[in-house]
C-alpha positions as CSV (number, residue, x, y, z in Angstrom):
1,M,11.6,9.0,22.5
2,I,10.6,11.7,20.3
3,T,9.6,14.8,22.2
4,A,6.9,17.4,21.1
5,K,7.9,20.0,18.5
6,K,7.7,22.9,21.0
7,R,9.6,21.5,24.1
8,K,12.9,22.3,24.9
9,L,16.0,20.3,23.8
10,S,17.2,17.8,26.2
11,V,20.6,18.7,27.4
12,P,23.3,15.9,28.5
13,P,23.8,15.9,32.3
14,A,26.8,17.7,34.0
15,K,30.0,18.2,32.3
16,R,30.4,15.3,29.7
17,K,33.6,14.2,28.5
18,R,34.6,15.1,24.8
19,E,34.2,12.0,22.7
20,K,37.1,10.8,20.9
21,A,35.8,9.9,17.4
22,S,37.5,6.9,15.8
23,R,36.4,8.4,12.6
24,G,37.6,12.0,12.6
25,K,38.7,12.4,16.0
26,L,37.0,15.8,15.9
27,K,38.0,18.4,18.5
28,R,34.8,19.5,20.0
29,H,34.0,22.6,21.9
30,S,31.2,21.7,24.2
31,V,29.9,22.9,27.4
32,A,27.3,21.0,28.9
33,V,24.4,22.3,30.9
34,Q,22.9,20.3,34.0
35,A,19.5,19.1,32.9
36,G,16.5,21.2,34.4
37,K,18.8,24.3,35.4
38,K,19.3,27.3,33.9
39,S,22.6,28.2,32.2
40,S,24.7,31.0,33.8
41,R,25.6,31.9,30.0
42,S,23.6,34.6,28.6
43,K,20.8,33.3,26.4
44,A,20.8,34.4,22.8
45,P,17.5,36.5,21.9
46,A,14.8,34.2,20.7
47,V,14.2,34.9,16.9
48,A,10.9,34.9,15.2
49,I,11.6,34.0,11.3
50,K,9.2,34.6,8.6
51,V,9.7,32.4,5.7
52,A,9.8,34.6,2.4
53,P,7.1,33.4,0.1
54,V,8.3,31.8,-3.2
55,L,6.5,34.0,-5.7
56,P,5.8,32.8,-9.3
57,P,8.2,34.6,-11.6
58,E,7.1,38.1,-13.0
59,N,8.8,37.3,-16.3
60,K,5.7,35.2,-17.9
61,A,7.8,33.9,-20.6
62,Y,10.2,32.6,-18.1
63,A,7.7,31.1,-16.1
64,K,6.5,29.4,-19.3
65,A,10.1,28.1,-19.9
66,I,10.5,26.7,-16.4
67,D,7.0,25.0,-16.8
68,F,8.2,23.2,-20.1
69,L,11.4,22.1,-18.1
70,M,9.7,20.8,-15.1
71,S,7.3,18.8,-17.4
72,H,10.2,16.5,-18.1
73,T,11.5,13.4,-16.0
74,D,13.6,14.8,-13.1
75,Y,15.5,12.0,-11.6
76,E,16.9,14.5,-9.0
77,R,13.5,14.4,-7.2
78,M,12.7,10.7,-7.5
79,R,12.9,8.1,-4.7
80,V,13.7,5.3,-7.2
81,V,15.9,5.5,-10.2
82,R,16.7,2.8,-12.6
83,Y,20.4,3.1,-13.5
84,N,20.9,1.9,-16.9
85,T,21.5,2.9,-20.5
86,T,17.7,3.3,-21.1
87,T,17.3,5.7,-18.3
88,F,20.7,7.5,-18.7
89,N,20.9,7.4,-22.5
90,L,24.1,9.1,-24.0
91,D,22.9,8.4,-27.4
92,R,19.8,10.4,-26.8
93,M,21.9,13.3,-25.4
94,R,24.2,13.3,-28.5
95,Q,21.2,13.4,-30.8
96,F,19.6,16.1,-28.6
97,L,22.8,18.2,-28.8
98,E,23.2,17.4,-32.8
99,A,19.7,19.1,-33.0
100,L,21.0,22.0,-31.2
101,G,24.1,22.2,-33.6
102,N,26.7,20.4,-31.2
103,P,27.3,23.5,-29.0
104,H,29.6,21.5,-26.6
105,Q,32.3,21.3,-29.5
106,A,32.8,25.0,-29.9
107,Y,35.1,25.3,-26.9
108,K,37.5,23.5,-24.7
109,T,36.4,21.8,-21.7
110,V,37.3,20.5,-18.2
111,H,35.5,17.8,-16.8
112,I,35.3,17.0,-13.1
113,A,33.5,14.1,-11.0
114,G,33.7,12.8,-7.8
115,T,31.7,12.1,-4.4
116,K,32.7,15.3,-2.6
117,G,34.6,18.5,-3.4
118,K,33.9,18.5,-7.2
119,G,31.7,21.8,-7.0
120,S,34.5,23.5,-4.8
121,T,37.2,22.4,-7.2
122,C,35.1,23.5,-10.4
123,H,34.8,26.8,-8.8
124,M,38.4,27.4,-7.9
125,V,39.4,26.3,-11.5
126,A,36.9,28.8,-13.1
127,A,38.1,31.5,-10.8
128,M,41.7,31.1,-11.6
129,L,40.9,30.8,-15.4
130,R,38.6,34.0,-15.3
131,N,41.4,35.9,-13.4
132,A,43.9,34.9,-16.0
133,G,42.0,36.5,-18.6
134,F,39.8,33.8,-20.1
135,K,36.1,33.7,-20.7
136,V,35.1,31.0,-18.6
137,G,31.8,28.9,-18.6
138,L,30.8,27.0,-15.3
139,Y,28.2,24.3,-15.2
140,T,27.6,22.9,-11.8
141,S,24.7,21.1,-9.7
142,P,22.6,21.3,-7.8
143,H,21.5,24.9,-7.2
144,L,20.5,26.6,-3.9
145,L,17.9,29.2,-4.7
146,N,17.6,29.4,-8.6
147,L,18.0,27.0,-11.6
148,R,20.0,29.8,-13.2
149,E,22.7,29.5,-10.7
150,R,23.8,26.2,-12.4
151,I,24.8,27.9,-15.6
152,C,27.4,31.0,-15.4
153,V,29.8,32.8,-17.6
154,N,32.5,34.8,-15.8
155,G,30.6,34.5,-12.7
156,Q,27.4,35.7,-14.0
157,H,24.3,33.7,-14.0
158,I,22.4,33.1,-17.1
159,T,19.8,35.7,-17.2
160,E,16.0,35.1,-17.6
161,D,15.9,36.5,-21.0
162,Q,18.7,34.3,-22.2
163,F,17.1,31.0,-20.5
164,V,14.0,31.8,-22.3
165,A,15.6,32.1,-25.7
166,L,17.3,29.1,-25.3
167,M,14.4,27.2,-24.1
168,K,12.5,28.1,-27.4
169,R,15.6,26.4,-29.3
170,I,15.4,23.6,-27.2
171,E,11.7,23.0,-27.4
172,L,12.2,22.8,-31.3
173,A,15.1,20.2,-30.8
174,V,13.0,18.1,-28.2
175,K,10.2,17.8,-30.9
176,K,12.9,16.3,-33.3
177,L,13.5,13.5,-30.9
178,G,9.9,12.2,-31.0
179,S,8.9,10.1,-28.1
180,N,12.4,9.7,-26.8
181,K,12.2,12.8,-24.8
182,P,15.2,14.2,-22.7
183,T,15.4,14.5,-19.1
184,F,15.0,17.5,-16.9
185,F,19.0,17.3,-16.5
186,E,19.6,16.6,-20.0
187,I,17.9,19.9,-20.7
188,L,19.8,21.9,-18.5
189,T,23.0,20.3,-19.5
190,A,22.2,21.1,-23.1
191,M,21.1,24.8,-22.2
192,G,24.5,25.1,-20.6
193,F,26.5,23.9,-23.5
194,A,24.5,26.0,-25.9
195,H,24.7,29.3,-23.7
196,F,28.5,28.8,-23.6
197,A,28.7,28.7,-27.2
198,D,26.5,31.6,-27.5
199,E,28.8,33.7,-25.3
200,H,32.1,32.5,-27.0
201,V,33.6,31.1,-23.9
202,D,37.1,30.2,-24.2
203,I,36.8,27.2,-22.0
204,A,34.1,25.6,-19.9
205,V,34.4,23.8,-16.5
206,I,31.8,21.1,-16.2
207,E,30.9,19.2,-13.3
208,T,29.0,15.9,-13.6
209,G,25.7,15.4,-12.0
210,L,25.5,11.7,-11.1
211,G,28.3,9.2,-11.3
212,G,30.2,9.8,-14.5
213,R,30.0,7.1,-16.9
214,L,26.3,7.6,-18.0
215,D,26.2,11.4,-16.8
216,S,24.5,13.6,-19.5
217,T,28.0,15.7,-19.3
218,N,29.8,12.6,-20.6
219,V,29.5,13.5,-24.2
220,I,32.1,16.0,-24.1
221,T,35.8,15.6,-25.2
222,P,37.7,17.6,-22.4
223,V,41.2,18.7,-22.4
224,V,41.6,17.5,-18.6
225,T,39.4,15.1,-16.6
226,A,39.6,15.1,-12.8
227,I,38.2,12.9,-10.0
228,T,37.8,14.6,-6.6
229,N,37.6,12.5,-3.4
230,I,35.4,9.2,-3.6
231,S,33.4,7.9,-0.8
232,Y,29.9,6.4,-0.2
233,D,26.9,8.1,-2.0
234,H,24.0,7.3,-4.1
235,M,24.7,3.7,-3.4
236,A,21.5,2.4,-4.5
237,V,22.4,3.8,-7.9
238,L,26.0,3.8,-8.4
239,G,26.6,0.6,-6.2
240,N,27.4,-0.4,-2.8
241,S,31.0,-0.4,-2.7
242,L,33.8,2.0,-3.2
243,T,35.2,-0.2,-6.2
244,K,31.7,0.2,-7.9
245,I,31.4,3.8,-7.2
246,A,34.9,4.6,-8.5
247,E,34.2,2.8,-11.7
248,E,31.2,4.8,-12.4
249,K,33.3,8.2,-11.7
250,A,36.2,6.8,-13.8
251,G,33.7,6.6,-16.7
252,I,34.6,10.2,-17.8
253,F,38.1,9.2,-18.5
254,K,39.0,9.5,-22.3
255,K,41.8,8.1,-24.4
256,D,44.8,10.2,-24.4
257,V,43.1,13.0,-22.2
258,P,45.3,13.8,-19.1
259,A,43.5,12.5,-15.9
260,L,43.9,13.6,-12.4
261,S,42.9,12.5,-8.9
262,C,43.6,13.4,-5.3
263,L,44.8,10.7,-2.7
264,Q,42.2,8.0,-2.3
265,E,41.4,5.0,-0.3
266,P,43.6,1.9,-1.8
267,E,40.7,0.2,-3.5
268,V,39.6,3.5,-5.2
269,A,43.0,4.3,-6.3
270,A,43.5,1.0,-7.7
271,T,40.1,1.1,-9.5
272,L,40.9,4.7,-11.1
273,S,44.2,3.3,-12.2
274,R,42.8,0.2,-13.8
275,V,40.0,2.2,-15.6
276,A,42.5,4.8,-16.8
277,Q,44.9,1.9,-18.2
278,Q,42.0,0.2,-20.0
279,V,40.9,3.4,-21.8
280,H,44.5,4.7,-22.3
281,A,44.0,7.8,-20.2
282,P,47.3,9.1,-18.5
283,L,46.5,9.2,-14.7
284,E,48.2,11.3,-12.1
285,F,47.5,11.4,-8.3
286,V,48.1,14.7,-6.5
287,G,50.3,14.0,-3.5
288,T,52.2,11.1,-5.0
289,D,52.7,11.5,-8.7
290,I,52.5,15.3,-8.3
291,E,54.4,17.0,-5.4
292,F,51.8,18.5,-3.1
293,S,51.7,19.6,0.5
294,H,49.4,21.6,2.8
295,R,49.5,22.9,6.2
296,F,47.0,24.4,8.8
297,E,47.9,27.6,10.6
298,V,46.8,30.4,12.5
299,T,48.1,34.0,12.0
300,R,46.9,37.2,13.4
301,P,46.2,39.0,10.0
302,V,44.5,36.0,8.6
303,G,43.3,33.8,11.3
304,P,42.8,30.1,10.9
305,H,43.5,29.1,7.1
306,V,45.4,26.5,5.1
307,R,48.1,27.1,2.9
308,V,49.1,24.8,-0.1
309,S,52.1,24.3,-2.3
310,L,52.1,22.3,-5.6
311,T,55.2,21.7,-7.9
312,T,55.7,20.3,-11.4
313,V,58.4,20.6,-14.1
314,R,56.0,23.8,-15.4
315,S,54.6,25.0,-12.2
316,H,55.6,26.2,-8.7
317,F,52.7,27.2,-6.8
318,E,53.8,27.9,-3.1
319,H,52.3,28.7,0.1
320,L,48.9,29.8,-1.5
321,T,46.1,30.5,0.9
322,V,43.0,28.3,0.4
323,P,40.0,30.3,-0.2
324,L,37.5,27.9,1.4
325,I,37.3,26.9,5.0
326,G,38.4,23.4,6.0
327,E,41.4,21.2,5.6
328,H,39.5,19.1,2.9
329,Q,39.4,22.3,0.7
330,A,43.0,22.1,0.6
331,V,42.8,18.6,-1.2
332,N,40.4,20.3,-3.6
333,C,42.7,23.4,-4.1
334,G,45.7,21.1,-5.0
335,L,43.5,19.2,-7.6
336,A,42.4,22.7,-9.0
337,L,46.1,23.7,-9.2
338,A,47.0,20.3,-10.9
339,I,44.2,20.9,-13.4
340,L,45.7,24.4,-14.3
341,D,49.1,22.9,-14.6
342,K,47.7,20.3,-17.2
343,L,46.0,23.0,-19.2
344,K,49.3,24.6,-19.3
345,A,50.9,21.5,-20.5
346,G,48.1,21.4,-23.2
347,G,49.1,24.6,-24.7
348,L,46.9,27.2,-22.8
349,L,49.2,30.2,-22.1
350,F,48.7,32.3,-18.9
351,N,50.4,34.2,-16.2
352,D,50.6,32.0,-13.1
353,A,50.5,34.6,-10.7
354,K,47.6,36.2,-12.2
355,A,45.7,33.1,-12.4
356,V,46.3,32.0,-8.6
357,A,45.3,35.5,-7.5
358,G,41.9,34.7,-8.8
359,L,41.5,32.1,-5.7
360,Q,40.8,34.9,-3.4
361,D,37.4,35.8,-5.3
362,V,36.1,32.2,-4.6
363,K,33.0,32.3,-2.7
364,L,30.8,29.3,-2.7
365,P,27.5,29.6,-1.1
366,G,26.2,26.8,1.0
367,R,29.9,25.7,2.1
368,I,30.2,26.4,5.8
369,E,28.4,29.7,5.2
370,T,27.2,31.9,7.7
371,V,23.8,33.2,7.1
372,W,22.8,34.7,10.8
373,H,24.9,36.2,13.4
374,D,22.8,36.4,16.4
375,P,22.2,33.5,17.1
376,R,25.0,32.4,14.8
377,V,23.6,30.1,12.1
378,I,26.1,28.1,9.6
379,I,24.7,26.1,6.5
380,D,26.6,23.4,4.7
381,G,25.5,21.1,1.9
382,A,27.2,18.1,3.2
383,H,25.2,15.1,2.1
384,N,27.2,12.1,2.6
385,A,29.1,10.7,5.7
386,A,32.7,11.8,4.5
387,S,31.3,15.5,3.8
388,V,29.4,15.6,7.3
389,K,32.8,14.6,9.0
390,A,34.8,17.2,7.0
391,L,32.2,19.9,8.0
392,F,32.4,19.2,11.6
393,R,36.3,19.1,11.5
394,G,36.3,22.4,9.5
395,I,34.1,24.0,12.1
396,S,36.0,22.9,15.1
397,Q,39.3,24.3,13.4
398,Y,37.8,27.8,12.3
399,I,34.9,28.6,14.2
400,P,34.9,28.8,18.2
401,Y,31.9,27.8,20.0
402,D,30.6,26.3,23.4
403,S,27.9,24.0,22.1
404,M,26.4,23.0,18.7
405,V,22.9,22.3,17.7
406,V,22.5,20.5,14.5
407,I,19.5,21.0,12.3
408,F,19.7,17.8,10.0
409,G,17.6,16.5,7.1
410,C,18.6,14.3,4.1
411,N,17.5,12.2,1.3
412,C,16.2,8.6,1.8
413,D,18.7,7.7,-0.8
414,K,21.7,8.5,1.3
415,D,24.0,6.5,3.6
416,I,21.9,7.6,6.5
417,D,23.7,5.3,9.1
418,G,27.0,6.8,8.2
419,M,25.9,10.3,8.1
420,L,24.0,9.9,11.5
421,E,27.3,8.6,13.0
422,Q,29.2,11.6,12.0
423,V,26.3,13.8,13.5
424,S,26.5,12.0,16.8
425,L,30.2,12.6,17.1
426,G,30.0,16.5,16.1
427,A,26.7,17.6,17.4
428,D,25.6,18.4,21.1
429,K,22.0,18.7,20.4
430,V,20.0,17.4,17.2
431,I,16.9,18.4,15.6
432,F,15.8,16.4,12.6
433,T,13.7,17.9,10.0
434,R,12.8,17.8,6.3
435,S,12.9,20.0,3.3
436,H,9.9,21.4,1.9
437,N,8.3,19.9,-1.3
438,N,11.1,17.2,-1.7
439,P,9.6,13.8,-2.3
440,K,13.1,12.1,-1.7
441,S,13.4,13.7,2.0
442,A,13.9,11.0,4.8
443,S,11.2,11.1,7.5
444,P,12.3,13.4,10.6
445,D,10.6,10.9,13.0
446,E,12.4,8.0,11.4
447,L,15.7,9.7,11.3
448,S,15.3,10.4,15.2
449,A,14.3,7.0,16.1
450,R,17.2,5.4,14.1
451,Y,19.7,8.2,16.0
452,V,18.2,7.3,19.4
453,D,18.4,3.6,18.7
454,R,21.9,3.6,17.2
455,F,23.6,6.3,19.6
456,G,21.5,6.3,22.7
457,K,21.4,10.0,22.6
458,M,18.3,12.4,22.8
459,A,17.0,14.1,19.6
460,Q,14.0,15.9,18.4
461,A,12.0,15.9,15.2
462,T,9.7,18.4,13.5
463,E,8.2,18.5,9.9
464,T,9.4,21.9,9.0
465,F,12.8,23.8,9.1
466,A,11.0,26.9,10.5
467,D,9.9,24.9,13.4
468,A,13.2,23.4,13.8
469,M,14.8,26.8,13.8
470,D,12.5,28.0,16.1
471,I,13.3,25.3,18.8
472,A,17.2,25.7,18.0
473,A,17.1,29.4,18.4
474,R,15.2,29.1,21.8
475,A,17.7,26.4,23.3
476,I,21.0,28.0,22.6
477,S,23.0,30.7,24.4
478,R,25.2,33.4,22.7
479,E,28.2,31.3,22.5
480,D,26.5,28.6,20.8
481,L,26.3,27.6,17.2
482,I,23.4,26.1,14.9
483,T,24.6,24.1,12.2
484,V,22.1,23.3,9.2
485,T,23.2,20.4,7.3
486,G,22.4,17.0,5.4
487,S,21.3,18.3,2.0
488,F,21.3,21.1,-0.5
489,Y,17.4,21.2,-0.7
490,L,17.6,21.7,3.1
491,I,20.1,24.3,3.1
492,G,18.6,26.1,0.2
493,E,15.2,26.5,2.1
494,A,17.2,27.7,5.1
495,K,19.1,30.3,3.1
496,R,15.6,31.4,1.4
497,L,14.2,31.7,5.0
498,F,17.1,33.9,6.2
499,M,17.0,36.1,3.2
500,G,13.4,37.0,4.2
501,R,13.8,37.0,7.8
502,T,12.2,39.2,10.2
503,A,13.5,39.5,13.7
504,A,11.4,39.6,17.0
505,N,13.6,42.2,18.3
506,N,15.9,45.0,17.0
507,N,18.9,43.4,18.4
508,V,19.5,40.6,15.8
509,A,22.8,41.5,13.6
510,P,22.1,41.5,10.0
511,L,24.6,40.0,7.9
């Protein structure tokens, strides 16, 4: 069922009918080509791509700091993780931060959890606060190309020298903990907190890493908490039901701290409400408790986009353009605006118009990002079924194409069947691959066999992204689209590859 690496992709026969997806009802732009015959459409030029080598840092002190960090347990890269208070120990994190002088207590914070959309929401909140005149820290994960992407102040990554100086302080703090050593993520979280204190930020926007209740970021006392959309993800760790996952996410709720969320599945909303009531956190949902609306439109000057409006007794945000692609980003934008309103209610003073103008500065790598123009290549970090569904819906609304080749690779601890189902609804051709040097990546051959068995569609498998890209580039025509998705590890590798690209001919359009 799996063809050889270098053979051309199998194409569905004749003009096939557009599939009506029961989940998502995606509008697809497909042009089928009769198997074995040449397409009348012009072929995109074949592209030879050279992977940019990952060179060791020139800064030896920085390389040493990275080595120290990497010597600690990294649950992000482990196949099996025991989710308990020993593995994810908040008391250890508090002791660690105390040894550093409790930097997380030096500024206001906003804490955001959720399954999908939390990174986008964090970036929108940070951009609006920054444009309003505040000095803003932003802590997110994972990263695409460089660890330092996770820690930013006013849009600037922590520098190598700052990283080194902080790591020296962290090494001393780690020694004080004795055998109870912090993890990779705890060290990065502590570094982010310390960097924000050193930079005297006014407020920091903090994204959880995994779950919420036991996440190492959950030592802060924020002025606002927020939960983005909750769906199935990390089920082996957080639980195999939406109720269990929601309970873990709601672990960031704090007594008397305003909590916000978007419209959720009924069992999720009920769980969030129950936990909020238990801890005495005032919870409001954008779209029911808070007036919110959005609409998709296409205009000549702007093209396809979504506008949102949100109204409270303090704020009237009307017809604002969502800066990121996809209707799902409208929901994230609405939540970001609600966070802004709650900050205002808590005494933070700013000009509304100036704040929302900051939305136009939001640029989020790895979210429906075009990294190559001829052939057209898009990368997106969708890593659960709901995100993959939103990705294909966003592409269908914003980007015209004839046929889509999807290069897909994911981690083995994901809702693989759910993701594959969405891939089957959105892709015309599929190539399964894996990210380099990622022990959690699922086998491309196993993904392909699973896909063929479940959906009866052809697929190819290859062990490297470079080979997958070579197959895809030779199989498409100019009007087609290549989409790379499934994990941040994979799209990070894809982005690095295109940053170091060399074309076989001179007709490839640079970005």
